[in-house]
mmCIF file as gemmi writes it, N, C-alpha and C atoms, coordinates in Angstrom:
data_model
loop_
_atom_site.group_PDB
_atom_site.id
_atom_site.type_symbol
_atom_site.label_atom_id
_atom_site.label_alt_id
_atom_site.label_comp_id
_atom_site.label_asym_id
_atom_site.label_entity_id
_atom_site.label_seq_id
_atom_site.pdbx_PDB_ins_code
_atom_site.Cartn_x
_atom_site.Cartn_y
_atom_site.Cartn_z
_atom_site.occupancy
_atom_site.B_iso_or_equiv
_atom_site.pdbx_formal_charge
_atom_site.auth_seq_id
_atom_site.auth_asym_id
_atom_site.pdbx_PDB_model_num
ATOM 1 N N . MET Axp A 1 ? -38.652 -44.783 1.95 1 0 ? 1 A 1
ATOM 2 C CA . MET Axp A 1 ? -38.492 -43.464 2.222 1 0 ? 1 A 1
ATOM 3 C C . MET Axp A 1 ? -39.777 -42.945 2.72 1 0 ? 1 A 1
ATOM 4 N N . THR Axp A 2 ? -39.733 -42.017 3.77 1 0 ? 2 A 1
ATOM 5 C CA . THR Axp A 2 ? -40.915 -41.484 4.266 1 0 ? 2 A 1
ATOM 6 C C . THR Axp A 2 ? -41.353 -40.314 3.315 1 0 ? 2 A 1
ATOM 7 N N . GLU Axp A 3 ? -42.696 -40.382 2.973 1 0 ? 3 A 1
ATOM 8 C CA . GLU Axp A 3 ? -43.313 -39.374 1.991 1 0 ? 3 A 1
ATOM 9 C C . GLU Axp A 3 ? -43.616 -38.097 2.79 1 0 ? 3 A 1
ATOM 10 N N . ARG Axp A 4 ? -43.341 -36.954 2.236 1 0 ? 4 A 1
ATOM 11 C CA . ARG Axp A 4 ? -43.706 -35.61 2.805 1 0 ? 4 A 1
ATOM 12 C C . ARG Axp A 4 ? -45.203 -35.496 2.585 1 0 ? 4 A 1
ATOM 13 N N . LYS Axp A 5 ? -45.949 -34.972 3.552 1 0 ? 5 A 1
ATOM 14 C CA . LYS Axp A 5 ? -47.37 -34.683 3.474 1 0 ? 5 A 1
ATOM 15 C C . LYS Axp A 5 ? -47.451 -33.252 2.891 1 0 ? 5 A 1
ATOM 16 N N . PRO Axp A 6 ? -48.552 -33.118 1.962 1 0 ? 6 A 1
ATOM 17 C CA . PRO Axp A 6 ? -48.687 -31.829 1.332 1 0 ? 6 A 1
ATOM 18 C C . PRO Axp A 6 ? -49.162 -30.905 2.499 1 0 ? 6 A 1
ATOM 19 N N . MET Axp A 7 ? -48.77 -29.531 2.257 1 0 ? 7 A 1
ATOM 20 C CA . MET Axp A 7 ? -49.223 -28.552 3.241 1 0 ? 7 A 1
ATOM 21 C C . MET Axp A 7 ? -50.55 -27.875 2.723 1 0 ? 7 A 1
ATOM 22 N N . ASN Axp A 8 ? -51.704 -28.516 3.055 1 0 ? 8 A 1
ATOM 23 C CA . ASN Axp A 8 ? -52.932 -28.119 2.708 1 0 ? 8 A 1
ATOM 24 C C . ASN Axp A 8 ? -53.433 -27.027 3.763 1 0 ? 8 A 1
ATOM 25 N N . VAL Axp A 9 ? -54.56 -26.516 3.591 1 0 ? 9 A 1
ATOM 26 C CA . VAL Axp A 9 ? -55.037 -25.544 4.432 1 0 ? 9 A 1
ATOM 27 C C . VAL Axp A 9 ? -55.295 -26.057 5.763 1 0 ? 9 A 1
ATOM 28 N N . LEU Axp A 10 ? -55.779 -27.233 5.981 1 0 ? 10 A 1
ATOM 29 C CA . LEU Axp A 10 ? -55.815 -27.899 7.335 1 0 ? 10 A 1
ATOM 30 C C . LEU Axp A 10 ? -54.584 -28.157 8.032 1 0 ? 10 A 1
ATOM 31 N N . ARG Axp A 11 ? -53.602 -28.596 7.31 1 0 ? 11 A 1
ATOM 32 C CA . ARG Axp A 11 ? -52.203 -28.726 7.932 1 0 ? 11 A 1
ATOM 33 C C . ARG Axp A 11 ? -51.61 -27.346 8.304 1 0 ? 11 A 1
ATOM 34 N N . GLN Axp A 12 ? -51.844 -26.289 7.471 1 0 ? 12 A 1
ATOM 35 C CA . GLN Axp A 12 ? -51.389 -25.076 7.803 1 0 ? 12 A 1
ATOM 36 C C . GLN Axp A 12 ? -52.018 -24.497 9.024 1 0 ? 12 A 1
ATOM 37 N N . ALA Axp A 13 ? -53.28 -24.691 9.167 1 0 ? 13 A 1
ATOM 38 C CA . ALA Axp A 13 ? -54.08 -24.275 10.399 1 0 ? 13 A 1
ATOM 39 C C . ALA Axp A 13 ? -53.532 -25.036 11.721 1 0 ? 13 A 1
ATOM 40 N N . GLN Axp A 14 ? -53.282 -26.381 11.482 1 0 ? 14 A 1
ATOM 41 C CA . GLN Axp A 14 ? -52.624 -27.114 12.518 1 0 ? 14 A 1
ATOM 42 C C . GLN Axp A 14 ? -51.263 -26.592 12.975 1 0 ? 14 A 1
ATOM 43 N N . LEU Axp A 15 ? -50.508 -26.265 11.947 1 0 ? 15 A 1
ATOM 44 C CA . LEU Axp A 15 ? -49.192 -25.828 12.118 1 0 ? 15 A 1
ATOM 45 C C . LEU Axp A 15 ? -49.179 -24.477 13.008 1 0 ? 15 A 1
ATOM 46 N N . LEU Axp A 16 ? -50.139 -23.619 12.527 1 0 ? 16 A 1
ATOM 47 C CA . LEU Axp A 16 ? -50.164 -22.306 13.233 1 0 ? 16 A 1
ATOM 48 C C . LEU Axp A 16 ? -50.653 -22.442 14.659 1 0 ? 16 A 1
ATOM 49 N N . LYS Axp A 17 ? -51.593 -23.413 14.883 1 0 ? 17 A 1
ATOM 50 C CA . LYS Axp A 17 ? -52.051 -23.726 16.247 1 0 ? 17 A 1
ATOM 51 C C . LYS Axp A 17 ? -51.006 -24.194 17.106 1 0 ? 17 A 1
ATOM 52 N N . VAL Axp A 18 ? -50.232 -25.243 16.585 1 0 ? 18 A 1
ATOM 53 C CA . VAL Axp A 18 ? -49.088 -25.794 17.449 1 0 ? 18 A 1
ATOM 54 C C . VAL Axp A 18 ? -48.084 -24.861 17.668 1 0 ? 18 A 1
ATOM 55 N N . TYR Axp A 19 ? -47.783 -23.952 16.63 1 0 ? 19 A 1
ATOM 56 C CA . TYR Axp A 19 ? -46.79 -23.029 16.792 1 0 ? 19 A 1
ATOM 57 C C . TYR Axp A 19 ? -47.114 -21.981 17.983 1 0 ? 19 A 1
ATOM 58 N N . ASN Axp A 20 ? -48.381 -21.418 17.901 1 0 ? 20 A 1
ATOM 59 C CA . ASN Axp A 20 ? -48.789 -20.447 18.82 1 0 ? 20 A 1
ATOM 60 C C . ASN Axp A 20 ? -48.952 -21.046 20.32 1 0 ? 20 A 1
ATOM 61 N N . GLU Axp A 21 ? -49.348 -22.379 20.393 1 0 ? 21 A 1
ATOM 62 C CA . GLU Axp A 21 ? -49.533 -22.932 21.72 1 0 ? 21 A 1
ATOM 63 C C . GLU Axp A 21 ? -48.056 -23.167 22.254 1 0 ? 21 A 1
ATOM 64 N N . LEU Axp A 22 ? -47.072 -23.595 21.437 1 0 ? 22 A 1
ATOM 65 C CA . LEU Axp A 22 ? -45.779 -23.785 22.04 1 0 ? 22 A 1
ATOM 66 C C . LEU Axp A 22 ? -45.087 -22.339 22.33 1 0 ? 22 A 1
ATOM 67 N N . LEU Axp A 23 ? -45.403 -21.316 21.499 1 0 ? 23 A 1
ATOM 68 C CA . LEU Axp A 23 ? -44.926 -20.021 21.789 1 0 ? 23 A 1
ATOM 69 C C . LEU Axp A 23 ? -45.283 -19.499 23.182 1 0 ? 23 A 1
ATOM 70 N N . GLU Axp A 24 ? -46.594 -19.853 23.496 1 0 ? 24 A 1
ATOM 71 C CA . GLU Axp A 24 ? -47.084 -19.488 24.777 1 0 ? 24 A 1
ATOM 72 C C . GLU Axp A 24 ? -46.412 -20.178 25.939 1 0 ? 24 A 1
ATOM 73 N N . VAL Axp A 25 ? -46.092 -21.496 25.786 1 0 ? 25 A 1
ATOM 74 C CA . VAL Axp A 25 ? -45.319 -22.267 26.755 1 0 ? 25 A 1
ATOM 75 C C . VAL Axp A 25 ? -43.92 -21.587 26.849 1 0 ? 25 A 1
ATOM 76 N N . VAL Axp A 26 ? -43.243 -21.307 25.763 1 0 ? 26 A 1
ATOM 77 C CA . VAL Axp A 26 ? -41.957 -20.685 25.827 1 0 ? 26 A 1
ATOM 78 C C . VAL Axp A 26 ? -41.976 -19.349 26.454 1 0 ? 26 A 1
ATOM 79 N N . LYS Axp A 27 ? -42.933 -18.473 26.223 1 0 ? 27 A 1
ATOM 80 C CA . LYS Axp A 27 ? -43.141 -17.227 26.832 1 0 ? 27 A 1
ATOM 81 C C . LYS Axp A 27 ? -43.188 -17.412 28.425 1 0 ? 27 A 1
ATOM 82 N N . LYS Axp A 28 ? -44.133 -18.256 28.861 1 0 ? 28 A 1
ATOM 83 C CA . LYS Axp A 28 ? -44.296 -18.6 30.232 1 0 ? 28 A 1
ATOM 84 C C . LYS Axp A 28 ? -42.965 -19.012 30.949 1 0 ? 28 A 1
ATOM 85 N N . MET Axp A 29 ? -42.291 -19.945 30.258 1 0 ? 29 A 1
ATOM 86 C CA . MET Axp A 29 ? -41.071 -20.436 30.772 1 0 ? 29 A 1
ATOM 87 C C . MET Axp A 29 ? -39.95 -19.312 30.918 1 0 ? 29 A 1
ATOM 88 N N . LEU Axp A 30 ? -40.019 -18.399 29.875 1 0 ? 30 A 1
ATOM 89 C CA . LEU Axp A 30 ? -39.047 -17.267 29.916 1 0 ? 30 A 1
ATOM 90 C C . LEU Axp A 30 ? -39.38 -16.341 30.995 1 0 ? 30 A 1
ATOM 91 N N . ASP Axp A 31 ? -40.729 -16.171 31.267 1 0 ? 31 A 1
ATOM 92 C CA . ASP Axp A 31 ? -41.232 -15.271 32.214 1 0 ? 31 A 1
ATOM 93 C C . ASP Axp A 31 ? -40.877 -15.859 33.63 1 0 ? 31 A 1
ATOM 94 N N . ASP Axp A 32 ? -40.745 -17.131 33.697 1 0 ? 32 A 1
ATOM 95 C CA . ASP Axp A 32 ? -40.449 -17.903 35.02 1 0 ? 32 A 1
ATOM 96 C C . ASP Axp A 32 ? -39.01 -17.962 35.191 1 0 ? 32 A 1
ATOM 97 N N . LYS Axp A 33 ? -38.293 -17.16 34.305 1 0 ? 33 A 1
ATOM 98 C CA . LYS Axp A 33 ? -36.741 -17.067 34.435 1 0 ? 33 A 1
ATOM 99 C C . LYS Axp A 33 ? -35.984 -18.331 34.072 1 0 ? 33 A 1
ATOM 100 N N . VAL Axp A 34 ? -36.494 -19.191 33.13 1 0 ? 34 A 1
ATOM 101 C CA . VAL Axp A 34 ? -35.835 -20.371 32.721 1 0 ? 34 A 1
ATOM 102 C C . VAL Axp A 34 ? -34.696 -19.793 31.747 1 0 ? 34 A 1
ATOM 103 N N . ASP Axp A 35 ? -33.493 -20.309 31.861 1 0 ? 35 A 1
ATOM 104 C CA . ASP Axp A 35 ? -32.491 -19.881 30.914 1 0 ? 35 A 1
ATOM 105 C C . ASP Axp A 35 ? -32.812 -20.04 29.509 1 0 ? 35 A 1
ATOM 106 N N . ALA Axp A 36 ? -32.824 -19.015 28.723 1 0 ? 36 A 1
ATOM 107 C CA . ALA Axp A 36 ? -33.202 -19.016 27.295 1 0 ? 36 A 1
ATOM 108 C C . ALA Axp A 36 ? -32.401 -20 26.51 1 0 ? 36 A 1
ATOM 109 N N . GLU Axp A 37 ? -31.063 -19.981 26.816 1 0 ? 37 A 1
ATOM 110 C CA . GLU Axp A 37 ? -30.088 -20.952 26.005 1 0 ? 37 A 1
ATOM 111 C C . GLU Axp A 37 ? -30.521 -22.381 26.246 1 0 ? 37 A 1
ATOM 112 N N . ILE Axp A 38 ? -30.786 -22.638 27.532 1 0 ? 38 A 1
ATOM 113 C CA . ILE Axp A 38 ? -31.19 -24.011 27.886 1 0 ? 38 A 1
ATOM 114 C C . ILE Axp A 38 ? -32.508 -24.418 27.252 1 0 ? 38 A 1
ATOM 115 N N . LEU Axp A 39 ? -33.48 -23.393 27.286 1 0 ? 39 A 1
ATOM 116 C CA . LEU Axp A 39 ? -34.777 -23.641 26.572 1 0 ? 39 A 1
ATOM 117 C C . LEU Axp A 39 ? -34.637 -23.893 25.083 1 0 ? 39 A 1
ATOM 118 N N . ALA Axp A 40 ? -33.812 -23.029 24.46 1 0 ? 40 A 1
ATOM 119 C CA . ALA Axp A 40 ? -33.648 -23.185 22.966 1 0 ? 40 A 1
ATOM 120 C C . ALA Axp A 40 ? -33.059 -24.57 22.593 1 0 ? 40 A 1
ATOM 121 N N . SER Axp A 41 ? -31.917 -24.869 23.427 1 0 ? 41 A 1
ATOM 122 C CA . SER Axp A 41 ? -31.308 -26.145 23.005 1 0 ? 41 A 1
ATOM 123 C C . SER Axp A 41 ? -32.126 -27.363 23.294 1 0 ? 41 A 1
ATOM 124 N N . THR Axp A 42 ? -33.054 -27.225 24.344 1 0 ? 42 A 1
ATOM 125 C CA . THR Axp A 42 ? -33.905 -28.369 24.594 1 0 ? 42 A 1
ATOM 126 C C . THR Axp A 42 ? -34.951 -28.499 23.504 1 0 ? 42 A 1
ATOM 127 N N . LEU Axp A 43 ? -35.537 -27.347 23.049 1 0 ? 43 A 1
ATOM 128 C CA . LEU Axp A 43 ? -36.498 -27.418 21.921 1 0 ? 43 A 1
ATOM 129 C C . LEU Axp A 43 ? -35.915 -27.986 20.656 1 0 ? 43 A 1
ATOM 130 N N . VAL Axp A 44 ? -34.663 -27.591 20.297 1 0 ? 44 A 1
ATOM 131 C CA . VAL Axp A 44 ? -33.994 -28.094 19.106 1 0 ? 44 A 1
ATOM 132 C C . VAL Axp A 44 ? -33.704 -29.581 19.249 1 0 ? 44 A 1
ATOM 133 N N . ALA Axp A 45 ? -33.211 -29.911 20.422 1 0 ? 45 A 1
ATOM 134 C CA . ALA Axp A 45 ? -32.891 -31.395 20.573 1 0 ? 45 A 1
ATOM 135 C C . ALA Axp A 45 ? -34.171 -32.299 20.504 1 0 ? 45 A 1
ATOM 136 N N . GLN Axp A 46 ? -35.225 -31.813 21.173 1 0 ? 46 A 1
ATOM 137 C CA . GLN Axp A 46 ? -36.435 -32.57 21.075 1 0 ? 46 A 1
ATOM 138 C C . GLN Axp A 46 ? -37.119 -32.591 19.648 1 0 ? 46 A 1
ATOM 139 N N . GLY Axp A 47 ? -36.919 -31.408 18.825 1 0 ? 47 A 1
ATOM 140 C CA . GLY Axp A 47 ? -37.336 -31.514 17.504 1 0 ? 47 A 1
ATOM 141 C C . GLY Axp A 47 ? -36.587 -32.405 16.658 1 0 ? 47 A 1
ATOM 142 N N . LEU Axp A 48 ? -35.31 -32.384 16.806 1 0 ? 48 A 1
ATOM 143 C CA . LEU Axp A 48 ? -34.438 -33.404 16.015 1 0 ? 48 A 1
ATOM 144 C C . LEU Axp A 48 ? -34.717 -34.834 16.434 1 0 ? 48 A 1
ATOM 145 N N . ARG Axp A 49 ? -35.01 -35.054 17.635 1 0 ? 49 A 1
ATOM 146 C CA . ARG Axp A 49 ? -35.213 -36.377 18.014 1 0 ? 49 A 1
ATOM 147 C C . ARG Axp A 49 ? -36.702 -36.943 17.502 1 0 ? 49 A 1
ATOM 148 N N . LEU Axp A 50 ? -37.614 -35.91 17.443 1 0 ? 50 A 1
ATOM 149 C CA . LEU Axp A 50 ? -38.867 -36.243 16.845 1 0 ? 50 A 1
ATOM 150 C C . LEU Axp A 50 ? -38.711 -36.52 15.341 1 0 ? 50 A 1
ATOM 151 N N . TYR Axp A 51 ? -37.998 -35.734 14.624 1 0 ? 51 A 1
ATOM 152 C CA . TYR Axp A 51 ? -37.606 -35.908 13.18 1 0 ? 51 A 1
ATOM 153 C C . TYR Axp A 51 ? -37.058 -37.297 12.943 1 0 ? 51 A 1
ATOM 154 N N . LYS Axp A 52 ? -36.006 -37.587 13.911 1 0 ? 52 A 1
ATOM 155 C CA . LYS Axp A 52 ? -35.33 -38.833 13.76 1 0 ? 52 A 1
ATOM 156 C C . LYS Axp A 52 ? -36.212 -40.108 13.895 1 0 ? 52 A 1
ATOM 157 N N . GLY Axp A 53 ? -37.235 -39.905 14.787 1 0 ? 53 A 1
ATOM 158 C CA . GLY Axp A 53 ? -38.209 -41.064 14.999 1 0 ? 53 A 1
ATOM 159 C C . GLY Axp A 53 ? -39.28 -41.274 13.973 1 0 ? 53 A 1
ATOM 160 N N . ILE Axp A 54 ? -39.464 -40.197 13.15 1 0 ? 54 A 1
ATOM 161 C CA . ILE Axp A 54 ? -40.628 -40.317 12.115 1 0 ? 54 A 1
ATOM 162 C C . ILE Axp A 54 ? -40.124 -40.329 10.708 1 0 ? 54 A 1
ATOM 163 N N . LEU Axp A 55 ? -38.903 -40.004 10.51 1 0 ? 55 A 1
ATOM 164 C CA . LEU Axp A 55 ? -38.261 -39.911 9.153 1 0 ? 55 A 1
ATOM 165 C C . LEU Axp A 55 ? -37.227 -41.026 8.913 1 0 ? 55 A 1
ATOM 166 N N . ASP Axp A 56 ? -37.226 -41.535 7.779 1 0 ? 56 A 1
ATOM 167 C CA . ASP Axp A 56 ? -36.08 -42.438 7.446 1 0 ? 56 A 1
ATOM 168 C C . ASP Axp A 56 ? -34.779 -41.541 7.348 1 0 ? 56 A 1
ATOM 169 N N . GLU Axp A 57 ? -33.584 -42.208 7.434 1 0 ? 57 A 1
ATOM 170 C CA . GLU Axp A 57 ? -32.351 -41.461 7.467 1 0 ? 57 A 1
ATOM 171 C C . GLU Axp A 57 ? -32.153 -40.545 6.289 1 0 ? 57 A 1
ATOM 172 N N . LYS Axp A 58 ? -32.458 -40.956 5.051 1 0 ? 58 A 1
ATOM 173 C CA . LYS Axp A 58 ? -32.269 -40.022 3.871 1 0 ? 58 A 1
ATOM 174 C C . LYS Axp A 58 ? -33.032 -38.814 4.012 1 0 ? 58 A 1
ATOM 175 N N . THR Axp A 59 ? -34.394 -38.962 4.408 1 0 ? 59 A 1
ATOM 176 C CA . THR Axp A 59 ? -35.257 -37.775 4.557 1 0 ? 59 A 1
ATOM 177 C C . THR Axp A 59 ? -34.906 -36.882 5.745 1 0 ? 59 A 1
ATOM 178 N N . PHE Axp A 60 ? -34.453 -37.594 6.922 1 0 ? 60 A 1
ATOM 179 C CA . PHE Axp A 60 ? -33.985 -36.876 7.978 1 0 ? 60 A 1
ATOM 180 C C . PHE Axp A 60 ? -32.828 -35.964 7.562 1 0 ? 60 A 1
ATOM 181 N N . GLN Axp A 61 ? -31.829 -36.478 6.811 1 0 ? 61 A 1
ATOM 182 C CA . GLN Axp A 61 ? -30.656 -35.645 6.403 1 0 ? 61 A 1
ATOM 183 C C . GLN Axp A 61 ? -31.048 -34.541 5.487 1 0 ? 61 A 1
ATOM 184 N N . ALA Axp A 62 ? -31.875 -34.852 4.566 1 0 ? 62 A 1
ATOM 185 C CA . ALA Axp A 62 ? -32.464 -33.808 3.621 1 0 ? 62 A 1
ATOM 186 C C . ALA Axp A 62 ? -33.255 -32.773 4.434 1 0 ? 62 A 1
ATOM 187 N N . THR Axp A 63 ? -33.97 -33.09 5.471 1 0 ? 63 A 1
ATOM 188 C CA . THR Axp A 63 ? -34.621 -32.14 6.24 1 0 ? 63 A 1
ATOM 189 C C . THR Axp A 63 ? -33.579 -31.232 6.994 1 0 ? 63 A 1
ATOM 190 N N . ILE Axp A 64 ? -32.681 -31.806 7.445 1 0 ? 64 A 1
ATOM 191 C CA . ILE Axp A 64 ? -31.64 -31.007 8.331 1 0 ? 64 A 1
ATOM 192 C C . ILE Axp A 64 ? -30.872 -30.014 7.307 1 0 ? 64 A 1
ATOM 193 N N . ASP Axp A 65 ? -30.547 -30.59 6.075 1 0 ? 65 A 1
ATOM 194 C CA . ASP Axp A 65 ? -30.022 -29.751 5.054 1 0 ? 65 A 1
ATOM 195 C C . ASP Axp A 65 ? -30.869 -28.525 4.627 1 0 ? 65 A 1
ATOM 196 N N . VAL Axp A 66 ? -32.073 -28.851 4.588 1 0 ? 66 A 1
ATOM 197 C CA . VAL Axp A 66 ? -33.047 -27.668 4.157 1 0 ? 66 A 1
ATOM 198 C C . VAL Axp A 66 ? -33.045 -26.65 5.391 1 0 ? 66 A 1
ATOM 199 N N . ILE Axp A 67 ? -33.039 -27.104 6.527 1 0 ? 67 A 1
ATOM 200 C CA . ILE Axp A 67 ? -33.108 -26.235 7.756 1 0 ? 67 A 1
ATOM 201 C C . ILE Axp A 67 ? -31.882 -25.256 7.749 1 0 ? 67 A 1
ATOM 202 N N . ILE Axp A 68 ? -30.705 -26.029 7.53 1 0 ? 68 A 1
ATOM 203 C CA . ILE Axp A 68 ? -29.383 -25.162 7.463 1 0 ? 68 A 1
ATOM 204 C C . ILE Axp A 68 ? -29.451 -24.175 6.287 1 0 ? 68 A 1
ATOM 205 N N . LYS Axp A 69 ? -29.804 -24.761 5.082 1 0 ? 69 A 1
ATOM 206 C CA . LYS Axp A 69 ? -29.821 -23.878 4.007 1 0 ? 69 A 1
ATOM 207 C C . LYS Axp A 69 ? -30.775 -22.71 4.147 1 0 ? 69 A 1
ATOM 208 N N . ASN Axp A 70 ? -31.987 -22.894 4.655 1 0 ? 70 A 1
ATOM 209 C CA . ASN Axp A 70 ? -32.901 -21.809 4.96 1 0 ? 70 A 1
ATOM 210 C C . ASN Axp A 70 ? -32.467 -20.784 6.053 1 0 ? 70 A 1
ATOM 211 N N . THR Axp A 71 ? -31.76 -21.348 6.979 1 0 ? 71 A 1
ATOM 212 C CA . THR Axp A 71 ? -31.101 -20.492 8.106 1 0 ? 71 A 1
ATOM 213 C C . THR Axp A 71 ? -30.225 -19.584 7.489 1 0 ? 71 A 1
ATOM 214 N N . LYS Axp A 72 ? -29.37 -20.052 6.515 1 0 ? 72 A 1
ATOM 215 C CA . LYS Axp A 72 ? -28.316 -19.182 5.843 1 0 ? 72 A 1
ATOM 216 C C . LYS Axp A 72 ? -28.96 -18.186 4.861 1 0 ? 72 A 1
ATOM 217 N N . GLU Axp A 73 ? -29.885 -18.747 4.112 1 0 ? 73 A 1
ATOM 218 C CA . GLU Axp A 73 ? -30.398 -17.894 3.009 1 0 ? 73 A 1
ATOM 219 C C . GLU Axp A 73 ? -31.455 -16.848 3.529 1 0 ? 73 A 1
ATOM 220 N N . ILE Axp A 74 ? -32.421 -17.389 4.273 1 0 ? 74 A 1
ATOM 221 C CA . ILE Axp A 74 ? -33.535 -16.515 4.782 1 0 ? 74 A 1
ATOM 222 C C . ILE Axp A 74 ? -33.156 -15.718 5.897 1 0 ? 74 A 1
ATOM 223 N N . GLY Axp A 75 ? -32.385 -16.259 6.752 1 0 ? 75 A 1
ATOM 224 C CA . GLY Axp A 75 ? -32.039 -15.57 7.985 1 0 ? 75 A 1
ATOM 225 C C . GLY Axp A 75 ? -33.191 -15.872 9.022 1 0 ? 75 A 1
ATOM 226 N N . ILE Axp A 76 ? -32.793 -15.691 10.296 1 0 ? 76 A 1
ATOM 227 C CA . ILE Axp A 76 ? -33.702 -16.033 11.418 1 0 ? 76 A 1
ATOM 228 C C . ILE Axp A 76 ? -33.706 -14.816 12.297 1 0 ? 76 A 1
ATOM 229 N N . ARG Axp A 77 ? -34.929 -14.203 12.453 1 0 ? 77 A 1
ATOM 230 C CA . ARG Axp A 77 ? -35.02 -13.126 13.39 1 0 ? 77 A 1
ATOM 231 C C . ARG Axp A 77 ? -35.145 -13.7 14.885 1 0 ? 77 A 1
ATOM 232 N N . PRO Axp A 78 ? -34.723 -12.848 15.835 1 0 ? 78 A 1
ATOM 233 C CA . PRO Axp A 78 ? -35.022 -13.309 17.273 1 0 ? 78 A 1
ATOM 234 C C . PRO Axp A 78 ? -36.484 -13.524 17.393 1 0 ? 78 A 1
ATOM 235 N N . LEU Axp A 79 ? -36.832 -14.456 18.402 1 0 ? 79 A 1
ATOM 236 C CA . LEU Axp A 79 ? -38.224 -14.882 18.552 1 0 ? 79 A 1
ATOM 237 C C . LEU Axp A 79 ? -39.191 -13.749 18.724 1 0 ? 79 A 1
ATOM 238 N N . PHE Axp A 80 ? -38.991 -12.825 19.438 1 0 ? 80 A 1
ATOM 239 C CA . PHE Axp A 80 ? -39.886 -11.779 19.742 1 0 ? 80 A 1
ATOM 240 C C . PHE Axp A 80 ? -39.678 -10.406 18.893 1 0 ? 80 A 1
ATOM 241 N N . GLU Axp A 81 ? -38.791 -10.494 17.882 1 0 ? 81 A 1
ATOM 242 C CA . GLU Axp A 81 ? -38.499 -9.325 17.014 1 0 ? 81 A 1
ATOM 243 C C . GLU Axp A 81 ? -39.687 -9.261 15.985 1 0 ? 81 A 1
ATOM 244 N N . GLN Axp A 82 ? -40.129 -8.07 15.819 1 0 ? 82 A 1
ATOM 245 C CA . GLN Axp A 82 ? -41.173 -7.862 14.699 1 0 ? 82 A 1
ATOM 246 C C . GLN Axp A 82 ? -40.572 -7.895 13.414 1 0 ? 82 A 1
ATOM 247 N N . PRO Axp A 83 ? -41.324 -8.474 12.4 1 0 ? 83 A 1
ATOM 248 C CA . PRO Axp A 83 ? -40.612 -8.448 11.079 1 0 ? 83 A 1
ATOM 249 C C . PRO Axp A 83 ? -40.508 -7.02 10.571 1 0 ? 83 A 1
ATOM 250 N N . PRO Axp A 84 ? -39.528 -6.805 9.682 1 0 ? 84 A 1
ATOM 251 C CA . PRO Axp A 84 ? -39.433 -5.47 9.102 1 0 ? 84 A 1
ATOM 252 C C . PRO Axp A 84 ? -40.694 -5.127 8.296 1 0 ? 84 A 1
ATOM 253 N N . GLU Axp A 85 ? -40.933 -3.798 8.372 1 0 ? 85 A 1
ATOM 254 C CA . GLU Axp A 85 ? -42.098 -3.336 7.597 1 0 ? 85 A 1
ATOM 255 C C . GLU Axp A 85 ? -41.881 -3.416 6.038 1 0 ? 85 A 1
ATOM 256 N N . LYS Axp A 86 ? -42.801 -3.882 5.405 1 0 ? 86 A 1
ATOM 257 C CA . LYS Axp A 86 ? -42.706 -3.972 3.96 1 0 ? 86 A 1
ATOM 258 C C . LYS Axp A 86 ? -43.08 -2.573 3.326 1 0 ? 86 A 1
ATOM 259 N N . LYS Axp A 87 ? -42.262 -2.237 2.383 1 0 ? 87 A 1
ATOM 260 C CA . LYS Axp A 87 ? -42.443 -0.93 1.759 1 0 ? 87 A 1
ATOM 261 C C . LYS Axp A 87 ? -43.655 -1.265 0.754 1 0 ? 87 A 1
ATOM 262 N N . GLU Axp A 88 ? -44.73 -0.365 0.809 1 0 ? 88 A 1
ATOM 263 C CA . GLU Axp A 88 ? -45.761 -0.547 -0.09 1 0 ? 88 A 1
ATOM 264 C C . GLU Axp A 88 ? -45.355 0.057 -1.445 1 0 ? 88 A 1
ATOM 265 N N . GLU Axp A 89 ? -45.823 -0.951 -2.34 1 0 ? 89 A 1
ATOM 266 C CA . GLU Axp A 89 ? -45.492 -0.546 -3.805 1 0 ? 89 A 1
ATOM 267 C C . GLU Axp A 89 ? -46.497 0.603 -4.237 1 0 ? 89 A 1
ATOM 268 N N . LYS Axp A 90 ? -45.932 1.6 -4.927 1 0 ? 90 A 1
ATOM 269 C CA . LYS Axp A 90 ? -46.87 2.561 -5.425 1 0 ? 90 A 1
ATOM 270 C C . LYS Axp A 90 ? -47.605 2.016 -6.471 1 0 ? 90 A 1
ATOM 271 N N . LYS Axp A 91 ? -48.955 2.134 -6.354 1 0 ? 91 A 1
ATOM 272 C CA . LYS Axp A 91 ? -49.858 1.648 -7.325 1 0 ? 91 A 1
ATOM 273 C C . LYS Axp A 91 ? -50.246 2.785 -8.358 1 0 ? 91 A 1
ATOM 274 N N . GLU Axp A 92 ? -50.399 2.403 -9.572 1 0 ? 92 A 1
ATOM 275 C CA . GLU Axp A 92 ? -50.748 3.386 -10.537 1 0 ? 92 A 1
ATOM 276 C C . GLU Axp A 92 ? -52.308 3.796 -10.31 1 0 ? 92 A 1
ATOM 277 N N . GLU Axp A 93 ? -52.408 5.13 -10.365 1 0 ? 93 A 1
ATOM 278 C CA . GLU Axp A 93 ? -53.784 5.556 -10.121 1 0 ? 93 A 1
ATOM 279 C C . GLU Axp A 93 ? -54.55 5.265 -11.486 1 0 ? 93 A 1
ATOM 280 N N . THR Axp A 94 ? -55.702 4.939 -11.342 1 0 ? 94 A 1
ATOM 281 C CA . THR Axp A 94 ? -56.693 4.69 -12.529 1 0 ? 94 A 1
ATOM 282 C C . THR Axp A 94 ? -57.996 5.377 -12.28 1 0 ? 94 A 1
ATOM 283 N N . ILE Axp A 95 ? -58.642 5.45 -13.237 1 0 ? 95 A 1
ATOM 284 C CA . ILE Axp A 95 ? -60.117 6.076 -13.095 1 0 ? 95 A 1
ATOM 285 C C . ILE Axp A 95 ? -60.995 5.105 -12.469 1 0 ? 95 A 1
ATOM 286 N N . ASN Axp A 96 ? -60.832 3.832 -12.508 1 0 ? 96 A 1
ATOM 287 C CA . ASN Axp A 96 ? -61.674 2.885 -11.848 1 0 ? 96 A 1
ATOM 288 C C . ASN Axp A 96 ? -61.516 2.864 -10.461 1 0 ? 96 A 1
């Protein structure tokens, strides 16, 4: 079984860097009038093929299950939609 790597600060930074670089490529392709559905399906297919190549079958299936579960439970916003504003919790006033 392929072991999952812990998400430490360095991996989180790498994740953010890769995400942002790919987002810029996606934005450019959309600006160049590439069909958004074709682009999305290609990204999903490439991601699944990459997972399939680096994970054993059990881990691959577990990963797909997590993706589906998170999609249903968390929900997915459109790519360029801003997250909803969080309501600030009223803090108790103190003398300090």
